[in-house]
Steps between C-alpha positions, in 0.01 A plus 500: 500500500647351180477708183251325274543744211541359151872484405449656156243755384468674166484879499156632405569874497410535133177306546408710803571831327306397190187435710567648845141503620411140413828309523473399868125442520476292183785273608351456848165404350665268246687321780209520750724666758537829689881510479778403261870573473673644195780739408434865426789734416716185549403480869301220660153639567191354663177610334171507693139548389159488668349618829669236720833590347430869555426439867833317526688774314382767744610302807760742636665226705584306185582769243685830486528774237861609534675452163195310371419706192743448209753779457345630175172551687668676794699720259189624321157427646561499877828680557771366730449531875123547479223358713446200270833351612462552875392253767379491861528822707670695221218411262223579749643844577549590134162354405328724755621799298328364189180406680468855628551647152262271312189517717278756673566869445809433289298289257228763482764759420630292211147454365444877511815560296399223260156660454667831413725321252198331337334839446816656357575209270139454385487860384828450313368179337182675386691789348737257331208320339716206395541140600683452830725211588325442831803347675711807419222732613457319833873495575516875446189559711618286790851647491349844549281378785773302675767772484262769624376274779859426603573874518768489231574836340419479128448729206272430204801410288612231747210261441631319188835428668346389830247282317781339300709430811222359716351296215830338407534353849206266444436507124853415387639314802443162332559622145784339303819679406485878486162515672646356819800731471262797477324379815832483687593848379161638601545347846835673542367834379191489720689391812755780453223759454315393813808434718624854427156642582484309830851616596399859425182463706688362799757781475229766482583598143158388371164546665258207488142501629491292818189316382656368177646158426851629428521665843380178668762293317778751561445499876400136551709314759575132462497234771845619615354853544722635221390693194527305179806584287391745228537240224284248690244772573493571127438129433205502740355818355516334159325201659207737547519684167577207270209273609259793482594568139490125432127503578483629141527134395187413698317799353575377148372157601190660650417669168581174323251313721230762446551469124474121502209485747277797409199353683644638823537860384141616566472382863853620572429842347184517713713477812457139613784508755471132596531391138781751449705342777431151366593605146828655616592196707428272205727715281771454761438124521456420131762721334877450527680772698809368680585134435682384815674607821818358653630395841782287641472199728602579859574139603468148360154343498282260303158590353282283277798272442720787375821585684548872568868568552617795711583799279322370190296749298124437492252665263126521562276510194257790539314474172460123520373516857239753393394248233516189715194281426500375861417854615312650206215342305558538125817700569566597137160673469468870582218501757479797737195339661727246670605774744136562594469152646859396578728661756861462392768395746845655548648198323271428203469862381852639474536742208736713713626233735345294779451495877447849645684822433588644841688206652586296193604560139174577321532822302402801715396685184206271432260757649642762262450267203137428581418863580658629177312235300169606659579862421593418140179304450297796623691741277468281191133413539356815659719788385630396158347370182764301318535223246764229478651515152742207524378202301727222627461469879692172540734506802874444475576258783871502421524870585578618854272665591242334273303738276306474172722405207386815321501816713152558640384833357196709584344817360341738750186660359349674802622616842260583783633647824 
């Protein structure tokens, strides 16, 4: 099949990084297309947006994940050698480990630790009696919950360091200059810490509870029936800890949505579980979380007149697909009620990836995200009385992850447990 790619393309890395959530979707809508080709990081890249494009992107016969994510992402956010870069039998075997640790009894165990952390932190906030930067508070809370759930030995003095390390992996991965360097350094520190712990556990020098996530990762066998090398096992353990702490972003956005749409607070506080689920899903649809995911073309093919060359990087627009007007009526409006009458598909609602988790590349931690958001809503509306003290709630769409331009602050006035 002849290569029909354009002979010259300008590099749009700066434009993408200045507006990472809207760059792909806005250009697709401007050109009335689902795919276009550009250069990002000086490499030819095909950009996709919309539910049909998402269905294409998750066709495992046409795309693979090996070496798909740019090196700066693998060196910070994902780690090198992790499940995100595996394909076929290797991916299915590794993914089974994550599915077992993010659902069922394992998920309930994490929620129990998170509930304990909410009680501890809420008492501390009340005693403090000052404004809290809610993002900082949630990262600390979820670091405590995640490390305890994973069975990692910690002392009270360890929490600031662990919070810093785990936060840097997602909060500074896309930061310019020294921020990205800090993310790389945090990755190295965290992998060394966990690889040493896993080696000690395998050698019998450290006891781990057999029902904890660290034990499961340490003794997991890949498709070749071999244990993962300690450094790769550390990467995968961080692929459980880091996304759990990153739910702090969604919890900030949840409080942001409650502040901007106070008409929902009373029914949610009264325990309307159907509305609660709809509200949480609309937060996940409407707000920016992760802008895009990457794959590589397995073999040459043509789709919608666009040539897909073997080996070319492809990026799927998550935010734009969640705002696609072909799938969502009035997509820029925040309307939880849409989820009361509309059942989303695996390809038009993709805040954490598309298709399905077990056999494809949708995030296995989606159940953790939703459960922690439900728990946070219950804590905020039924167990705390708080006020948002930040005046400017405008979002910074150039930030990865996107958050309010001014730190969202709250003051806790009452705690009821």
